Structure formats: structure tokens, C-alpha cells
C-alpha positions in Angstrom: 34.0 13.4 -32.3 32.6 10.1 -33.4 29.0 9.6 -34.6 26.4 8.4 -32.2 24.5 6.6 -34.9 23.9 3.0 -34.1 24.7 3.4 -30.4 22.0 2.3 -28.0 21.0 4.5 -25.2 21.7 3.6 -21.6 18.9 2.1 -19.5 19.2 3.4 -15.9 17.5 1.6 -13.1 17.3 2.8 -9.5 16.6 0.3 -6.7 16.3 1.0 -2.9 14.3 0.4 0.2 12.2 -2.8 0.2 13.4 -3.7 -3.3 16.8 -4.4 -1.8 15.8 -5.4 1.7 17.3 -8.9 1.7 19.1 -11.5 -0.4 15.8 -12.7 -2.0 15.1 -9.1 -3.1 18.6 -8.8 -4.6 18.0 -12.0 -6.6 14.7 -10.6 -7.9 16.4 -7.3 -9.0 19.2 -9.3 -10.6 16.7 -11.4 -12.5 15.1 -8.2 -13.8 18.4 -6.8 -14.9 19.5 -10.0 -16.6 16.3 -10.3 -18.5 16.8 -6.8 -19.9 17.8 -6.8 -23.6 19.8 -3.6 -23.5 23.5 -4.3 -23.0 24.0 -0.8 -21.7 22.5 -0.9 -18.2 23.4 1.4 -15.2 22.2 0.4 -11.8 21.9 2.7 -8.8 21.3 1.2 -5.5 20.3 3.4 -2.6 19.8 2.4 1.1 18.4 -1.0 1.9 15.1 -1.2 3.6 15.3 0.2 7.1 18.9 1.6 6.6 17.8 5.3 6.3 15.9 5.1 9.5 18.8 3.3 11.2 21.3 5.9 10.1 19.0 8.8 11.2 18.7 7.1 14.6 22.5 6.9 14.9 22.6 10.7 14.2 20.2 11.3 16.9 22.2 9.1 19.3 25.5 10.8 18.3 24.0 14.2 19.1 23.4 13.0 22.7 26.8 11.3 23.1 29.4 9.6 20.8 29.5 6.7 23.1 25.8 6.1 22.6 26.1 5.0 18.9 28.1 1.8 19.4 24.9 -0.3 20.0 23.3 1.1 16.8 26.4 0.4 14.7 26.5 -3.2 16.0 22.9 -3.6 15.2 23.4 -2.4 11.6 26.5 -4.7 11.3 24.4 -7.7 12.5 21.3 -6.9 10.5 23.0 -5.9 7.2 26.5 -7.1 7.4 
């Protein structure tokens, strides 16, 4: 195995919720990442603001009827697509 001497550690950043809620938020996050001086950056993006609640609501609707989820899916497409 090769030596790890001289290798820079990874910087891992996780963003989700309101930090990635819209395009302006994504631009802000991108600015933070571009300003980082470490060339080894990993980024984890979780659900956008409101998405987790929307998905949980879809599950609740699906438990009642699979026909009931089309409105929720359309709302997600319009709001996040």
C-alpha cells in the first residue's frame, strides 16, 4: 500500500432542509464550497426544505388509497421539479 503522507484529508459537508430549499440557497451553498481551500470535498445533500413532510404525507395518502397520491406527486413535481 502507498504512503498516506502528504495526502490531504477529505472535508465532508452535509446540507439539507432550508439550506437547499430553493435556487438562491443552492447558490449560497455552492459559494461556500467554492471558497473552501481543500480540493478534496465531499457533499451530501438530503431532502430539500419541506420535502420530508411532503413524502410523509404521500405515505399517509397511499395507506388510504393508491389513487389518493397523484395530487401529492403533482404538487411535488410543480414545487420542486
